[in-house]
VMD Tcl script that draws the C-alpha trace (Angstrom):
set ca {
  {0.00 0.00 0.00}
  {1.39 3.39 -1.03}
  {2.12 5.82 1.81}
  {0.34 9.17 2.01}
  {2.60 12.15 1.38}
  {1.95 15.81 2.22}
  {3.81 19.09 1.73}
  {4.35 21.56 4.57}
  {4.74 25.31 3.97}
  {5.39 28.05 6.49}
  {7.13 31.35 7.04}
  {9.11 32.91 9.86}
  {6.94 33.31 12.95}
  {7.17 33.60 16.73}
  {9.37 30.81 18.08}
  {6.80 30.09 20.82}
  {4.78 28.00 18.34}
  {7.70 25.69 17.47}
  {6.53 23.10 20.04}
  {3.31 22.80 17.99}
  {5.38 22.19 14.85}
  {7.43 19.59 16.70}
  {4.21 17.90 17.80}
  {2.95 17.98 14.20}
  {6.07 16.26 12.86}
  {5.94 13.60 15.58}
  {2.26 12.98 14.87}
  {2.89 12.57 11.13}
  {5.77 10.19 11.81}
  {3.51 8.13 14.07}
  {0.91 7.98 11.29}
  {3.67 7.00 8.83}
  {2.96 10.04 6.64}
  {5.72 11.09 4.27}
  {6.42 14.83 4.24}
  {8.17 17.38 2.05}
  {8.94 20.73 3.72}
  {9.57 24.15 2.16}
  {13.33 24.67 2.44}
  {13.25 28.23 3.83}
  {10.78 27.20 6.51}
  {12.85 24.16 7.45}
  {16.01 26.31 7.69}
  {14.15 28.69 10.02}
  {13.15 25.78 12.25}
  {16.71 24.45 12.43}
  {17.99 27.90 13.44}
  {15.56 27.81 16.36}
  {16.80 24.56 17.90}
  {14.33 22.38 16.04}
  {15.51 18.73 16.07}
  {17.09 17.89 12.70}
  {15.30 15.18 10.73}
  {15.98 13.37 7.48}
  {13.31 15.28 5.53}
  {12.68 15.91 1.85}
  {12.49 19.62 0.97}
  {11.25 21.78 -1.92}
  {11.97 25.39 -2.88}
  {9.12 26.60 -5.11}
  {6.30 25.61 -7.43}
  {8.67 24.05 -9.96}
  {9.98 21.34 -7.61}
  {6.86 20.88 -5.49}
  {6.31 17.09 -5.44}
  {3.42 16.07 -7.67}
  {2.57 13.00 -5.60}
  {1.41 14.85 -2.47}
  {-2.16 14.48 -1.22}
  {-2.41 18.04 0.11}
  {-0.36 21.00 1.30}
  {-0.44 22.08 4.94}
  {0.14 25.80 5.56}
  {1.45 26.72 9.03}
  {0.83 30.35 9.94}
  {-1.90 32.91 9.41}
  {-3.90 34.04 6.39}
  {-0.82 35.78 4.96}
  {1.01 32.45 4.93}
  {-1.96 30.88 3.13}
  {-1.77 33.58 0.46}
  {1.95 32.91 0.03}
  {1.22 29.18 -0.23}
  {-1.06 29.90 -3.21}
  {2.07 30.94 -5.13}
  {3.46 27.47 -4.44}
  {0.26 25.61 -5.37}
  {-0.72 27.73 -8.40}
  {-2.68 25.70 -10.95}
  {-1.65 22.26 -9.69}
  {-5.06 21.57 -8.14}
  {-3.40 20.28 -4.95}
  {-5.76 20.88 -1.98}
  {-4.55 23.17 0.80}
  {-5.37 23.33 4.52}
  {-4.23 26.01 6.95}
  {-3.31 25.70 10.63}
  {-3.67 29.09 12.28}
  {-0.54 30.28 14.09}
  {-1.61 33.88 13.44}
  {-4.55 35.96 14.65}
  {-7.84 36.23 12.74}
  {-7.65 33.18 10.48}
  {-10.40 33.33 7.84}
  {-8.42 31.05 5.52}
  {-6.17 29.28 8.03}
  {-8.99 28.38 10.36}
  {-7.71 25.17 11.99}
  {-6.57 26.20 15.47}
  {-3.14 24.99 16.56}
  {-4.53 23.31 19.69}
  {-6.89 21.27 17.45}
  {-4.10 20.17 15.12}
  {-4.22 16.42 15.76}
  {-8.00 16.17 15.64}
  {-8.16 18.12 12.39}
  {-5.47 16.04 10.70}
  {-7.20 12.83 11.77}
  {-10.29 14.04 9.91}
  {-8.33 15.06 6.81}
  {-6.36 11.80 6.66}
  {-9.62 9.87 7.08}
  {-11.20 11.85 4.18}
  {-13.70 13.53 6.50}
  {-13.62 16.88 4.70}
  {-14.95 18.65 1.64}
  {-13.24 20.78 -1.00}
  {-14.28 24.41 -1.39}
  {-13.17 25.97 -4.67}
  {-12.06 29.60 -4.44}
  {-11.80 31.89 -7.48}
  {-8.72 34.02 -8.13}
  {-8.04 37.21 -10.06}
  {-5.18 37.76 -12.49}
  {-3.69 41.04 -13.69}
  {-1.86 41.61 -16.96}
  {-0.37 44.46 -18.94}
  {0.80 44.76 -22.53}
  {3.65 46.95 -21.25}
  {5.25 44.61 -18.71}
  {5.46 41.06 -17.36}
  {3.95 41.64 -13.93}
  {5.24 39.91 -10.78}
  {7.44 37.53 -12.82}
  {4.42 35.44 -13.71}
  {2.96 35.37 -10.18}
  {0.25 37.77 -11.34}
  {-2.70 36.11 -9.61}
  {-4.44 36.86 -6.32}
  {-6.70 34.89 -4.02}
  {-7.66 37.98 -1.99}
  {-7.39 41.14 -4.07}
  {-5.57 43.20 -6.66}
  {-5.14 46.80 -5.53}
  {-3.94 50.05 -7.08}
  {-2.48 52.64 -4.66}
  {-1.14 56.15 -5.00}
  {2.66 56.18 -4.86}
  {3.06 58.65 -2.01}
  {0.99 60.77 0.35}
  {1.03 63.96 -1.74}
  {-2.24 63.68 -3.65}
  {-4.96 61.35 -4.84}
  {-4.78 59.48 -8.11}
  {-7.36 59.21 -10.88}
  {-8.27 55.69 -11.97}
  {-10.25 55.34 -15.20}
  {-12.07 52.02 -15.02}
  {-13.78 50.24 -17.93}
  {-15.75 47.00 -17.71}
  {-15.87 45.10 -21.00}
  {-14.90 48.35 -22.80}
  {-17.75 50.36 -21.21}
  {-16.74 53.19 -18.88}
  {-17.57 52.37 -15.27}
  {-16.16 55.43 -13.51}
  {-13.19 57.72 -13.13}
  {-12.24 57.21 -9.50}
  {-10.51 60.09 -7.74}
  {-9.22 58.32 -4.66}
  {-6.22 56.96 -2.78}
  {-6.64 53.70 -4.66}
  {-8.94 50.95 -5.85}
  {-9.42 47.37 -4.59}
  {-10.65 44.57 -6.82}
  {-11.47 41.70 -4.48}
  {-12.58 38.11 -4.82}
  {-15.26 36.68 -2.51}
  {-12.37 35.34 -0.42}
  {-10.86 38.83 -0.26}
  {-14.19 40.50 0.47}
  {-13.56 39.90 4.20}
  {-10.07 41.46 4.03}
  {-8.94 44.93 2.88}
  {-12.13 45.54 0.89}
  {-14.26 45.02 4.00}
  {-12.21 47.56 5.97}
  {-12.89 50.09 3.19}
  {-16.65 49.57 3.33}
  {-17.05 46.78 0.80}
  {-19.70 44.04 1.18}
  {-19.09 40.45 2.22}
  {-19.52 38.12 -0.75}
  {-20.08 34.41 -0.31}
  {-17.54 32.17 -2.09}
  {-18.97 30.56 -5.19}
  {-21.38 33.43 -5.86}
  {-19.74 34.24 -9.20}
  {-18.91 37.85 -8.34}
  {-16.06 40.22 -7.57}
  {-16.26 43.57 -5.79}
  {-14.64 46.88 -6.78}
  {-14.05 49.06 -3.71}
  {-12.56 52.58 -3.78}
  {-10.06 53.59 -1.08}
  {-10.94 56.96 0.49}
  {-12.74 58.37 -2.59}
  {-12.97 62.15 -2.93}
  {-16.66 61.92 -3.88}
  {-18.58 60.31 -1.02}
  {-21.35 59.10 -3.34}
  {-18.90 56.68 -5.00}
  {-19.60 53.30 -3.43}
  {-18.34 49.72 -3.85}
  {-19.90 47.78 -6.72}
  {-20.35 44.04 -7.14}
  {-19.64 42.80 -10.68}
  {-19.74 39.48 -12.51}
  {-16.63 37.31 -12.36}
  {-16.87 37.06 -16.16}
  {-16.04 40.75 -16.59}
  {-12.80 42.17 -17.97}
  {-11.70 45.30 -16.13}
  {-9.27 47.79 -17.69}
  {-7.58 50.45 -15.56}
  {-5.62 53.54 -16.54}
  {-4.02 55.64 -13.83}
  {-3.20 59.36 -13.72}
  {-0.87 60.64 -11.01}
  {1.22 63.75 -10.37}
  {4.19 61.50 -9.57}
  {3.69 59.60 -12.88}
  {3.82 56.27 -11.06}
  {1.64 54.12 -8.84}
  {1.80 50.96 -6.72}
  {0.14 47.72 -7.79}
  {-0.35 44.96 -5.22}
  {-1.32 41.36 -5.85}
  {-2.10 39.79 -2.46}
  {1.21 40.10 -0.57}
  {3.31 41.16 -3.59}
  {3.71 44.73 -4.87}
  {5.37 46.62 -7.72}
  {5.84 50.28 -8.58}
  {4.74 51.01 -12.15}
  {4.72 54.05 -14.46}
  {1.31 55.57 -15.14}
  {1.40 54.61 -18.82}
  {0.95 50.98 -17.71}
  {-2.59 49.89 -18.55}
  {-3.90 47.06 -16.35}
  {-6.22 44.28 -17.48}
  {-7.90 42.37 -14.64}
  {-10.05 39.27 -15.04}
  {-10.82 35.96 -13.42}
  {-7.79 33.65 -13.29}
  {-7.98 30.47 -15.41}
  {-7.65 28.25 -12.33}
  {-9.06 28.04 -8.81}
  {-7.69 27.00 -5.43}
  {-9.02 23.93 -3.60}
  {-9.41 24.73 0.10}
  {-9.86 21.84 2.53}
  {-12.79 22.42 4.85}
  {-13.67 20.06 7.71}
  {-17.15 18.60 8.00}
  {-18.27 20.95 10.80}
  {-16.55 23.98 9.26}
  {-19.24 26.15 7.65}
  {-18.64 29.54 6.00}
  {-21.26 31.34 8.08}
  {-19.94 29.78 11.26}
  {-16.52 31.25 10.41}
  {-18.11 34.68 9.85}
  {-19.94 34.52 13.17}
  {-16.79 33.55 15.06}
  {-14.34 35.93 13.39}
  {-16.65 38.96 13.18}
  {-18.26 38.34 16.59}
  {-21.78 38.27 15.17}
  {-24.46 37.71 17.77}
  {-22.33 38.98 20.66}
  {-23.73 41.84 22.67}
  {-20.86 44.35 22.51}
  {-22.41 46.30 25.39}
  {-20.94 43.60 27.67}
  {-17.37 44.48 26.64}
}
mol new
graphics top color blue
foreach p $ca { graphics top sphere $p radius 0.5 }
foreach p [lrange $ca 0 end-1] q [lrange $ca 1 end] { graphics top cylinder $p $q radius 0.2 }
display resetview
């Protein structure tokens, strides 16, 4: 019988959680699970007195083993977003153990690690597909090919001197000329992130929509708008500094204003592992404290 194999991805975090990682490795060894660990994460562990093990490692998407059952992300939501750059279009499912704070994506708590992995290894989970955005330009190869985002693609002004003007067209029809600090184009997954803090609505995954949310618009009657995921959005930016910042989840680039951006749904989705008792609305209630009487706090 062939052994199960999983990949483990993480980033530098507080060394106080290393005992949980040690417990994870011991548990997987006991279950006779083969593992392949991201090399930078493994080096970080070794520098923090983590017991050395004879472990297979990988460095990026190109050498990620193709025979793994799923990838385990250790960290917060930011680590999950970074893990998407490793997974890309491979279709490999991903689960997140929350070593961070809020944990919308990485919602398995570290003190429930063993119970959660028992469920996953016993196939007691479902796959939730999450749509991504991609951004392109005829002027430049953006982000060295990592031009996709699970959360959002955002345009910012370069400095604090003045607002920028963002001319936005949907399928070649003018939507608006935004005079603002920036513009967020968010997926349903990203609707509970930066877009939400700027007044955008929460969108349920799988609804077939994206949301366009202005950042501090000059005209207060300019509001977020929900659009079809089948749209093609074109952006042109005007700025006194003749440059702007483009972010794609946790990555960012500074671009000249003559760079036209084309944003559309990415040609692949991400497969998130969700446990049987892990519902989307339950996550919203827990993370956003719905139903709690704030007068008691």
